[in-house]
All heavy atoms as TSV, in Angstrom:
chain	resi	resn	atom	element	x	y	z
A	1	MET	N	N	106.587	52.472	159.904
A	1	MET	CA	C	107.061	53.839	159.918
A	1	MET	C	C	105.915	54.726	160.393
A	1	MET	O	O	104.788	54.612	159.921
A	1	MET	CB	C	107.510	54.246	158.504
A	1	MET	CG	C	107.879	55.690	158.383
A	1	MET	SD	S	108.312	56.228	156.710
A	1	MET	CE	C	109.774	55.309	156.388
A	2	SER	N	N	106.196	55.590	161.297
A	2	SER	CA	C	105.174	56.517	161.778
A	2	SER	C	C	105.053	57.683	160.800
A	2	SER	O	O	105.939	57.926	159.978
A	2	SER	CB	C	105.531	57.037	163.166
A	2	SER	OG	O	106.598	57.959	163.080
A	3	LEU	N	N	103.966	58.409	160.913
A	3	LEU	CA	C	103.780	59.576	160.042
A	3	LEU	C	C	104.856	60.622	160.279
A	3	LEU	O	O	105.232	61.358	159.372
A	3	LEU	CB	C	102.393	60.178	160.249
A	3	LEU	CG	C	101.235	59.378	159.697
A	3	LEU	CD1	C	99.914	60.048	160.035
A	3	LEU	CD2	C	101.354	59.195	158.203
A	4	ASP	N	N	105.352	60.699	161.513
A	4	ASP	CA	C	106.416	61.658	161.814
A	4	ASP	C	C	107.697	61.332	161.067
A	4	ASP	O	O	108.496	62.214	160.763
A	4	ASP	CB	C	106.698	61.699	163.321
A	4	ASP	CG	C	105.528	62.270	164.098
A	4	ASP	OD1	O	104.783	63.095	163.527
A	4	ASP	OD2	O	105.359	61.883	165.263
A	5	GLU	N	N	107.899	60.058	160.750
A	5	GLU	CA	C	109.113	59.637	160.069
A	5	GLU	C	C	108.962	59.655	158.544
A	5	GLU	O	O	109.942	59.558	157.822
A	5	GLU	CB	C	109.486	58.215	160.488
A	5	GLU	CG	C	109.798	58.079	161.965
A	5	GLU	CD	C	110.001	56.620	162.339
A	5	GLU	OE1	O	111.050	56.075	161.949
A	5	GLU	OE2	O	109.121	56.068	163.006
A	6	ALA	N	N	107.729	59.745	158.076
A	6	ALA	CA	C	107.466	59.731	156.636
A	6	ALA	C	C	108.053	60.980	155.990
A	6	ALA	O	O	108.086	62.050	156.588
A	6	ALA	CB	C	105.969	59.667	156.375
A	7	PRO	N	N	108.521	60.850	154.753
A	7	PRO	CA	C	109.062	62.033	154.070
A	7	PRO	C	C	107.971	63.073	153.847
A	7	PRO	O	O	106.801	62.756	153.690
A	7	PRO	CB	C	109.567	61.486	152.733
A	7	PRO	CG	C	108.920	60.164	152.572
A	7	PRO	CD	C	108.560	59.664	153.944
A	8	VAL	N	N	108.386	64.308	153.864
A	8	VAL	CA	C	107.450	65.404	153.645
A	8	VAL	C	C	107.110	65.451	152.158
A	8	VAL	O	O	107.995	65.449	151.301
A	8	VAL	CB	C	108.061	66.746	154.095
A	8	VAL	CG1	C	107.112	67.898	153.788
A	8	VAL	CG2	C	108.406	66.685	155.570
A	9	LEU	N	N	105.834	65.465	151.865
A	9	LEU	CA	C	105.367	65.525	150.480
A	9	LEU	C	C	104.892	66.931	150.175
A	9	LEU	O	O	104.223	67.564	150.989
A	9	LEU	CB	C	104.224	64.536	150.254
A	9	LEU	CG	C	104.548	63.071	150.517
A	9	LEU	CD1	C	103.288	62.230	150.382
A	9	LEU	CD2	C	105.617	62.580	149.571
A	10	THR	N	N	105.234	67.402	149.015
A	10	THR	CA	C	104.750	68.723	148.618
A	10	THR	C	C	103.453	68.551	147.845
A	10	THR	O	O	103.215	67.526	147.218
A	10	THR	CB	C	105.770	69.454	147.731
A	10	THR	OG1	O	105.947	68.703	146.532
A	10	THR	CG2	C	107.091	69.633	148.434
A	11	HIS	N	N	102.632	69.546	147.882
A	11	HIS	CA	C	101.374	69.514	147.154
A	11	HIS	C	C	101.457	70.380	145.910
A	11	HIS	O	O	100.449	70.786	145.365
A	11	HIS	CB	C	100.229	69.973	148.058
A	11	HIS	CG	C	99.976	69.027	149.190
A	11	HIS	ND1	N	99.507	67.762	148.998
A	11	HIS	CD2	C	100.158	69.164	150.516
A	11	HIS	CE1	C	99.396	67.149	150.165
A	11	HIS	NE2	N	99.792	67.986	151.104
A	12	LYS	N	N	102.678	70.650	145.491
A	12	LYS	CA	C	102.879	71.451	144.295
A	12	LYS	C	C	102.602	70.577	143.072
A	12	LYS	O	O	103.223	69.532	142.888
A	12	LYS	CB	C	104.318	71.967	144.262
A	12	LYS	CG	C	104.613	72.887	143.114
A	12	LYS	CD	C	106.049	73.387	143.194
A	12	LYS	CE	C	106.358	74.264	142.005
A	12	LYS	NZ	N	107.760	74.691	142.019
A	13	PRO	N	N	101.643	70.972	142.222
A	13	PRO	CA	C	101.327	70.154	141.054
A	13	PRO	C	C	102.473	70.145	140.036
A	13	PRO	O	O	103.151	71.154	139.842
A	13	PRO	CB	C	100.082	70.822	140.469
A	13	PRO	CG	C	100.050	72.186	141.034
A	13	PRO	CD	C	100.827	72.160	142.317
A	14	ARG	N	N	102.666	68.992	139.427
A	14	ARG	CA	C	103.700	68.885	138.394
A	14	ARG	C	C	103.208	69.563	137.116
A	14	ARG	O	O	102.048	69.397	136.732
A	14	ARG	CB	C	103.991	67.417	138.123
A	14	ARG	CG	C	104.678	66.743	139.281
A	14	ARG	CD	C	104.948	65.293	139.052
A	14	ARG	NE	N	105.328	64.992	137.692
A	14	ARG	CZ	C	105.421	63.756	137.208
A	14	ARG	NH1	N	105.166	62.734	137.970
A	14	ARG	NH2	N	105.771	63.550	135.971
A	15	PRO	N	N	104.082	70.326	136.460
A	15	PRO	CA	C	103.659	71.054	135.252
A	15	PRO	C	C	103.114	70.140	134.154
A	15	PRO	O	O	102.160	70.510	133.464
A	15	PRO	CB	C	104.935	71.750	134.783
A	15	PRO	CG	C	105.828	71.786	135.971
A	15	PRO	CD	C	105.446	70.617	136.828
A	16	ASP	N	N	103.696	68.950	133.994
A	16	ASP	CA	C	103.216	68.054	132.945
A	16	ASP	C	C	101.817	67.536	133.245
A	16	ASP	O	O	100.990	67.394	132.343
A	16	ASP	CB	C	104.193	66.900	132.700
A	16	ASP	CG	C	104.522	66.106	133.959
A	16	ASP	OD1	O	104.315	66.607	135.083
A	16	ASP	OD2	O	105.011	64.969	133.815
A	17	LEU	N	N	101.500	67.296	134.516
A	17	LEU	CA	C	100.164	66.839	134.872
A	17	LEU	C	C	99.148	67.960	134.758
A	17	LEU	O	O	97.998	67.725	134.366
A	17	LEU	CB	C	100.159	66.260	136.286
A	17	LEU	CG	C	100.971	64.987	136.471
A	17	LEU	CD1	C	100.896	64.511	137.911
A	17	LEU	CD2	C	100.509	63.892	135.523
A	18	VAL	N	N	99.570	69.168	135.062
A	18	VAL	CA	C	98.682	70.323	134.903
A	18	VAL	C	C	98.367	70.520	133.421
A	18	VAL	O	O	97.215	70.735	133.047
A	18	VAL	CB	C	99.309	71.598	135.512
A	18	VAL	CG1	C	98.483	72.824	135.172
A	18	VAL	CG2	C	99.460	71.447	137.024
A	19	ALA	N	N	99.370	70.410	132.574
A	19	ALA	CA	C	99.161	70.558	131.124
A	19	ALA	C	C	98.252	69.459	130.589
A	19	ALA	O	O	97.388	69.718	129.745
A	19	ALA	CB	C	100.504	70.547	130.396
A	20	LEU	N	N	98.432	68.237	131.084
A	20	LEU	CA	C	97.579	67.126	130.665
A	20	LEU	C	C	96.135	67.375	131.077
A	20	LEU	O	O	95.209	67.174	130.292
A	20	LEU	CB	C	98.095	65.809	131.243
A	20	LEU	CG	C	97.275	64.567	130.942
A	20	LEU	CD1	C	97.168	64.333	129.440
A	20	LEU	CD2	C	97.880	63.359	131.631
A	21	ASP	N	N	95.933	67.823	132.304
A	21	ASP	CA	C	94.586	68.128	132.778
A	21	ASP	C	C	93.959	69.254	131.961
A	21	ASP	O	O	92.781	69.176	131.593
A	21	ASP	CB	C	94.621	68.495	134.258
A	21	ASP	CG	C	93.229	68.706	134.812
A	21	ASP	OD1	O	92.402	67.775	134.714
A	21	ASP	OD2	O	92.964	69.810	135.329
A	22	ASP	N	N	94.745	70.275	131.649
A	22	ASP	CA	C	94.245	71.378	130.823
A	22	ASP	C	C	93.837	70.884	129.435
A	22	ASP	O	O	92.794	71.287	128.904
A	22	ASP	CB	C	95.294	72.481	130.689
A	22	ASP	CG	C	95.515	73.245	131.982
A	22	ASP	OD1	O	94.691	73.138	132.910
A	22	ASP	OD2	O	96.549	73.959	132.057
A	23	ALA	N	N	94.653	70.005	128.863
A	23	ALA	CA	C	94.355	69.472	127.533
A	23	ALA	C	C	93.082	68.627	127.554
A	23	ALA	O	O	92.242	68.736	126.650
A	23	ALA	CB	C	95.533	68.648	127.011
A	24	LEU	N	N	92.914	67.799	128.578
A	24	LEU	CA	C	91.698	66.987	128.676
A	24	LEU	C	C	90.468	67.857	128.907
A	24	LEU	O	O	89.401	67.570	128.359
A	24	LEU	CB	C	91.835	65.956	129.791
A	24	LEU	CG	C	92.610	64.699	129.436
A	24	LEU	CD1	C	92.804	63.822	130.663
A	24	LEU	CD2	C	91.922	63.923	128.331
A	25	SER	N	N	90.628	68.910	129.667
A	25	SER	CA	C	89.510	69.836	129.884
A	25	SER	C	C	89.118	70.532	128.588
A	25	SER	O	O	87.928	70.702	128.287
A	25	SER	CB	C	89.864	70.875	130.949
A	25	SER	OG	O	90.032	70.251	132.197
A	26	ALA	N	N	90.112	70.941	127.810
A	26	ALA	CA	C	89.838	71.584	126.518
A	26	ALA	C	C	89.161	70.607	125.568
A	26	ALA	O	O	88.222	70.969	124.849
A	26	ALA	CB	C	91.134	72.113	125.909
A	27	LEU	N	N	89.625	69.364	125.557
A	27	LEU	CA	C	89.004	68.346	124.713
A	27	LEU	C	C	87.569	68.102	125.149
A	27	LEU	O	O	86.672	67.984	124.309
A	27	LEU	CB	C	89.807	67.043	124.753
A	27	LEU	CG	C	89.262	65.880	123.918
A	27	LEU	CD1	C	89.146	66.255	122.443
A	27	LEU	CD2	C	90.137	64.646	124.101
A	28	ALA	N	N	87.324	68.045	126.450
A	28	ALA	CA	C	85.968	67.828	126.967
A	28	ALA	C	C	85.031	68.960	126.560
A	28	ALA	O	O	83.857	68.719	126.274
A	28	ALA	CB	C	85.998	67.675	128.481
A	29	ALA	N	N	85.551	70.178	126.516
A	29	ALA	CA	C	84.728	71.313	126.092
A	29	ALA	C	C	84.389	71.216	124.609
A	29	ALA	O	O	83.307	71.617	124.183
A	29	ALA	CB	C	85.450	72.624	126.387
A	30	PHE	N	N	85.324	70.672	123.832
A	30	PHE	CA	C	85.141	70.535	122.384
A	30	PHE	C	C	84.321	69.296	122.041
A	30	PHE	O	O	83.411	69.345	121.219
A	30	PHE	CB	C	86.512	70.471	121.715
A	30	PHE	CG	C	86.470	70.275	120.240
A	30	PHE	CD1	C	86.085	71.291	119.390
A	30	PHE	CD2	C	86.803	69.045	119.684
A	30	PHE	CE1	C	86.041	71.113	118.017
A	30	PHE	CE2	C	86.760	68.853	118.317
A	30	PHE	CZ	C	86.369	69.884	117.478
A	31	ASP	N	N	84.653	68.161	122.675
A	31	ASP	CA	C	83.978	66.892	122.399
A	31	ASP	C	C	84.037	66.019	123.654
A	31	ASP	O	O	85.022	65.310	123.870
A	31	ASP	CB	C	84.642	66.191	121.221
A	31	ASP	CG	C	83.843	65.007	120.702
A	31	ASP	OD1	O	83.174	64.335	121.508
A	31	ASP	OD2	O	83.899	64.742	119.489
A	32	PRO	N	N	83.001	66.073	124.482
A	32	PRO	CA	C	83.013	65.344	125.748
A	32	PRO	C	C	83.263	63.842	125.608
A	32	PRO	O	O	83.967	63.249	126.418
A	32	PRO	CB	C	81.631	65.611	126.335
A	32	PRO	CG	C	81.173	66.868	125.696
A	32	PRO	CD	C	81.793	66.864	124.317
A	33	ARG	N	N	82.689	63.217	124.580
A	33	ARG	CA	C	82.867	61.776	124.428
A	33	ARG	C	C	84.319	61.413	124.165
A	33	ARG	O	O	84.842	60.444	124.701
A	33	ARG	CB	C	81.968	61.214	123.329
A	33	ARG	CG	C	81.978	59.673	123.319
A	33	ARG	CD	C	81.155	59.059	122.220
A	33	ARG	NE	N	81.780	59.340	120.945
A	33	ARG	CZ	C	81.110	59.678	119.847
A	33	ARG	NH1	N	79.805	59.789	119.874
A	33	ARG	NH2	N	81.750	59.920	118.727
A	34	LYS	N	N	84.995	62.192	123.342
A	34	LYS	CA	C	86.401	61.904	123.066
A	34	LYS	C	C	87.234	62.014	124.337
A	34	LYS	O	O	88.141	61.216	124.567
A	34	LYS	CB	C	86.938	62.827	121.974
A	34	LYS	CG	C	86.403	62.454	120.608
A	34	LYS	CD	C	86.943	63.332	119.525
A	34	LYS	CE	C	86.306	62.894	118.204
A	34	LYS	NZ	N	86.630	63.748	117.100
A	35	SER	N	N	86.907	62.971	125.167
A	35	SER	CA	C	87.600	63.106	126.446
A	35	SER	C	C	87.342	61.873	127.313
A	35	SER	O	O	88.255	61.358	127.959
A	35	SER	CB	C	87.126	64.373	127.156
A	35	SER	OG	O	87.712	64.480	128.417
A	36	GLN	N	N	86.112	61.391	127.313
A	36	GLN	CA	C	85.787	60.193	128.076
A	36	GLN	C	C	86.542	58.978	127.549
A	36	GLN	O	O	87.004	58.141	128.327
A	36	GLN	CB	C	84.286	59.922	128.038
A	36	GLN	CG	C	83.472	60.911	128.831
A	36	GLN	CD	C	81.991	60.648	128.683
A	36	GLN	OE1	O	81.485	60.533	127.570
A	36	GLN	NE2	N	81.303	60.547	129.809
A	37	VAL	N	N	86.667	58.879	126.233
A	37	VAL	CA	C	87.413	57.765	125.633
A	37	VAL	C	C	88.857	57.789	126.125
A	37	VAL	O	O	89.402	56.757	126.531
A	37	VAL	CB	C	87.355	57.806	124.082
A	37	VAL	CG1	C	88.362	56.840	123.469
A	37	VAL	CG2	C	85.951	57.482	123.601
A	38	VAL	N	N	89.481	58.948	126.112
A	38	VAL	CA	C	90.869	59.063	126.586
A	38	VAL	C	C	90.960	58.630	128.044
A	38	VAL	O	O	91.835	57.837	128.414
A	38	VAL	CB	C	91.405	60.499	126.405
A	38	VAL	CG1	C	92.751	60.660	127.088
A	38	VAL	CG2	C	91.510	60.856	124.932
A	39	GLU	N	N	90.064	59.147	128.858
A	39	GLU	CA	C	90.107	58.808	130.280
A	39	GLU	C	C	89.904	57.311	130.517
A	39	GLU	O	O	90.635	56.698	131.301
A	39	GLU	CB	C	89.059	59.609	131.043
A	39	GLU	CG	C	89.398	61.081	131.145
A	39	GLU	CD	C	88.316	61.902	131.835
A	39	GLU	OE1	O	87.286	61.324	132.262
A	39	GLU	OE2	O	88.511	63.116	131.954
A	40	LEU	N	N	88.916	56.734	129.862
A	40	LEU	CA	C	88.627	55.319	130.066
A	40	LEU	C	C	89.733	54.419	129.538
A	40	LEU	O	O	90.105	53.430	130.178
A	40	LEU	CB	C	87.293	54.949	129.414
A	40	LEU	CG	C	86.054	55.569	130.065
A	40	LEU	CD1	C	84.828	55.336	129.196
A	40	LEU	CD2	C	85.847	55.015	131.459
A	41	ARG	N	N	90.261	54.742	128.366
A	41	ARG	CA	C	91.282	53.892	127.750
A	41	ARG	C	C	92.633	54.036	128.429
A	41	ARG	O	O	93.272	53.046	128.759
A	41	ARG	CB	C	91.427	54.228	126.260
A	41	ARG	CG	C	90.213	53.933	125.419
A	41	ARG	CD	C	90.142	52.502	124.932
A	41	ARG	NE	N	91.203	52.262	123.972
A	41	ARG	CZ	C	92.052	51.242	124.055
A	41	ARG	NH1	N	91.973	50.375	125.024
A	41	ARG	NH2	N	92.986	51.087	123.150
A	42	PHE	N	N	93.089	55.253	128.622
A	42	PHE	CA	C	94.456	55.458	129.088
A	42	PHE	C	C	94.586	55.524	130.603
A	42	PHE	O	O	95.610	55.132	131.146
A	42	PHE	CB	C	95.055	56.704	128.439
A	42	PHE	CG	C	95.213	56.544	126.961
A	42	PHE	CD1	C	94.273	57.053	126.090
A	42	PHE	CD2	C	96.281	55.830	126.439
A	42	PHE	CE1	C	94.406	56.873	124.719
A	42	PHE	CE2	C	96.423	55.642	125.072
A	42	PHE	CZ	C	95.482	56.168	124.213
A	43	PHE	N	N	93.563	56.012	131.280
A	43	PHE	CA	C	93.655	56.100	132.730
A	43	PHE	C	C	92.861	55.000	133.415
A	43	PHE	O	O	93.221	54.566	134.498
A	43	PHE	CB	C	93.204	57.482	133.214
A	43	PHE	CG	C	94.038	58.587	132.636
A	43	PHE	CD1	C	93.503	59.453	131.706
A	43	PHE	CD2	C	95.362	58.725	132.993
A	43	PHE	CE1	C	94.273	60.469	131.153
A	43	PHE	CE2	C	96.152	59.731	132.447
A	43	PHE	CZ	C	95.594	60.601	131.525
A	44	GLY	N	N	91.789	54.564	132.777
A	44	GLY	CA	C	90.984	53.484	133.341
A	44	GLY	C	C	91.454	52.108	132.930
A	44	GLY	O	O	91.086	51.108	133.531
A	45	GLY	N	N	92.264	52.047	131.871
A	45	GLY	CA	C	92.788	50.773	131.416
A	45	GLY	C	C	91.775	49.892	130.706
A	45	GLY	O	O	91.995	48.692	130.554
A	46	LEU	N	N	90.667	50.467	130.257
A	46	LEU	CA	C	89.646	49.677	129.586
A	46	LEU	C	C	90.051	49.371	128.149
A	46	LEU	O	O	90.762	50.153	127.515
A	46	LEU	CB	C	88.304	50.422	129.582
A	46	LEU	CG	C	87.399	50.242	130.802
A	46	LEU	CD1	C	88.039	50.767	132.053
A	46	LEU	CD2	C	86.071	50.903	130.559
A	47	SER	N	N	89.583	48.255	127.660
A	47	SER	CA	C	89.803	47.885	126.262
A	47	SER	C	C	88.859	48.705	125.385
A	47	SER	O	O	87.954	49.394	125.886
A	47	SER	CB	C	89.518	46.399	126.059
A	47	SER	OG	O	88.124	46.154	126.213
A	48	VAL	N	N	89.048	48.595	124.089
A	48	VAL	CA	C	88.159	49.285	123.143
A	48	VAL	C	C	86.728	48.806	123.355
A	48	VAL	O	O	85.790	49.600	123.426
A	48	VAL	CB	C	88.620	49.052	121.681
A	48	VAL	CG1	C	87.576	49.552	120.703
A	48	VAL	CG2	C	89.960	49.718	121.434
A	49	GLU	N	N	86.569	47.500	123.475
A	49	GLU	CA	C	85.237	46.931	123.635
A	49	GLU	C	C	84.592	47.359	124.956
A	49	GLU	O	O	83.402	47.681	125.003
A	49	GLU	CB	C	85.299	45.402	123.544
A	49	GLU	CG	C	85.662	44.873	122.177
A	49	GLU	CD	C	87.158	45.000	121.842
A	49	GLU	OE1	O	87.985	45.195	122.764
A	49	GLU	OE2	O	87.481	44.920	120.644
A	50	GLU	N	N	85.364	47.375	126.037
A	50	GLU	CA	C	84.838	47.802	127.335
A	50	GLU	C	C	84.450	49.270	127.309
A	50	GLU	O	O	83.406	49.658	127.851
A	50	GLU	CB	C	85.872	47.555	128.436
A	50	GLU	CG	C	86.122	46.087	128.722
A	50	GLU	CD	C	87.358	45.855	129.576
A	50	GLU	OE1	O	88.312	46.666	129.523
A	50	GLU	OE2	O	87.368	44.840	130.294
A	51	THR	N	N	85.271	50.077	126.660
A	51	THR	CA	C	84.985	51.509	126.548
A	51	THR	C	C	83.706	51.719	125.746
A	51	THR	O	O	82.858	52.533	126.126
A	51	THR	CB	C	86.166	52.247	125.884
A	51	THR	OG1	O	87.335	52.036	126.681
A	51	THR	CG2	C	85.901	53.733	125.756
A	52	ALA	N	N	83.557	50.989	124.669
A	52	ALA	CA	C	82.348	51.085	123.846
A	52	ALA	C	C	81.111	50.723	124.662
A	52	ALA	O	O	80.078	51.395	124.571
A	52	ALA	CB	C	82.471	50.166	122.630
A	53	GLU	N	N	81.231	49.690	125.476
A	53	GLU	CA	C	80.096	49.270	126.304
A	53	GLU	C	C	79.730	50.349	127.323
A	53	GLU	O	O	78.554	50.668	127.507
A	53	GLU	CB	C	80.437	47.969	127.023
A	53	GLU	CG	C	79.276	47.376	127.788
A	53	GLU	CD	C	79.618	46.035	128.404
A	53	GLU	OE1	O	80.418	45.286	127.823
A	53	GLU	OE2	O	79.079	45.762	129.491
A	54	VAL	N	N	80.720	50.924	127.977
A	54	VAL	CA	C	80.470	51.969	128.980
A	54	VAL	C	C	79.809	53.181	128.336
A	54	VAL	O	O	78.857	53.752	128.884
A	54	VAL	CB	C	81.779	52.383	129.681
A	54	VAL	CG1	C	81.597	53.651	130.489
A	54	VAL	CG2	C	82.300	51.257	130.568
A	55	LEU	N	N	80.314	53.575	127.173
A	55	LEU	CA	C	79.801	54.771	126.504
A	55	LEU	C	C	78.577	54.509	125.635
A	55	LEU	O	O	78.005	55.437	125.064
A	55	LEU	CB	C	80.909	55.417	125.663
A	55	LEU	CG	C	82.112	55.924	126.456
A	55	LEU	CD1	C	83.173	56.474	125.503
A	55	LEU	CD2	C	81.696	56.980	127.461
A	56	LYS	N	N	78.219	53.225	125.491
A	56	LYS	CA	C	77.066	52.833	124.672
A	56	LYS	C	C	77.222	53.292	123.217
A	56	LYS	O	O	76.323	53.868	122.617
A	56	LYS	CB	C	75.763	53.335	125.275
A	56	LYS	CG	C	75.488	52.737	126.645
A	56	LYS	CD	C	74.217	53.226	127.235
A	56	LYS	CE	C	73.856	52.682	128.585
A	56	LYS	NZ	N	74.755	51.985	129.406
A	57	VAL	N	N	78.426	53.030	122.684
A	57	VAL	CA	C	78.725	53.293	121.284
A	57	VAL	C	C	79.422	52.048	120.729
A	57	VAL	O	O	79.750	51.125	121.472
A	57	VAL	CB	C	79.640	54.535	121.099
A	57	VAL	CG1	C	78.934	55.798	121.590
A	57	VAL	CG2	C	80.965	54.368	121.793
A	58	SER	N	N	79.676	52.044	119.428
A	58	SER	CA	C	80.348	50.900	118.831
A	58	SER	C	C	81.860	50.977	119.066
A	58	SER	O	O	82.399	52.052	119.338
A	58	SER	CB	C	80.080	50.855	117.326
A	58	SER	OG	O	80.750	51.918	116.679
A	59	ALA	N	N	82.502	49.830	118.942
A	59	ALA	CA	C	83.965	49.788	119.059
A	59	ALA	C	C	84.614	50.644	117.973
A	59	ALA	O	O	85.633	51.296	118.217
A	59	ALA	CB	C	84.453	48.340	118.982
A	60	ASP	N	N	84.017	50.668	116.781
A	60	ASP	CA	C	84.556	51.504	115.704
A	60	ASP	C	C	84.512	52.988	116.074
A	60	ASP	O	O	85.430	53.742	115.746
A	60	ASP	CB	C	83.780	51.270	114.400
A	60	ASP	CG	C	84.099	49.939	113.753
A	60	ASP	OD1	O	85.173	49.358	114.069
A	60	ASP	OD2	O	83.285	49.468	112.938
A	61	THR	N	N	83.468	53.395	116.778
A	61	THR	CA	C	83.376	54.789	117.215
A	61	THR	C	C	84.468	55.112	118.209
A	61	THR	O	O	85.114	56.162	118.133
A	61	THR	CB	C	81.987	55.074	117.838
A	61	THR	OG1	O	80.986	54.856	116.836
A	61	THR	CG2	C	81.877	56.485	118.374
A	62	VAL	N	N	84.715	54.186	119.139
A	62	VAL	CA	C	85.798	54.388	120.106
A	62	VAL	C	C	87.133	54.516	119.379
A	62	VAL	O	O	87.924	55.405	119.681
A	62	VAL	CB	C	85.845	53.231	121.140
A	62	VAL	CG1	C	87.097	53.319	122.006
A	62	VAL	CG2	C	84.591	53.233	121.996
A	63	LEU	N	N	87.369	53.661	118.415
A	63	LEU	CA	C	88.620	53.708	117.663
A	63	LEU	C	C	88.769	55.015	116.881
A	63	LEU	O	O	89.848	55.573	116.805
A	63	LEU	CB	C	88.744	52.504	116.724
A	63	LEU	CG	C	88.994	51.176	117.408
A	63	LEU	CD1	C	88.856	50.028	116.395
A	63	LEU	CD2	C	90.347	51.147	118.067
A	64	SER	N	N	87.680	55.500	116.316
A	64	SER	CA	C	87.769	56.744	115.537
A	64	SER	C	C	87.940	57.951	116.458
A	64	SER	O	O	88.558	58.935	116.083
A	64	SER	CB	C	86.579	56.912	114.618
A	64	SER	OG	O	85.447	57.356	115.317
A	65	ASP	N	N	87.360	57.870	117.658
A	65	ASP	CA	C	87.524	58.963	118.623
A	65	ASP	C	C	88.961	59.021	119.087
A	65	ASP	O	O	89.529	60.060	119.292
A	65	ASP	CB	C	86.611	58.778	119.835
A	65	ASP	CG	C	85.155	59.146	119.537
A	65	ASP	OD1	O	84.883	59.686	118.459
A	65	ASP	OD2	O	84.322	58.886	120.411
């Protein structure tokens, strides 16, 4: 399929994604590590142990965050 035949995509942000981004930004302002945990676990797909290794904290800390 050529680009001319591709459907036109809008660049209008979805309200739910904007709200999610706003919430993560607010969390990052309050507690940056907790925001990182959310990003790594839910968007990065990392396990608790992998997240702990990346953040250089214990798995228990990741779980409590």
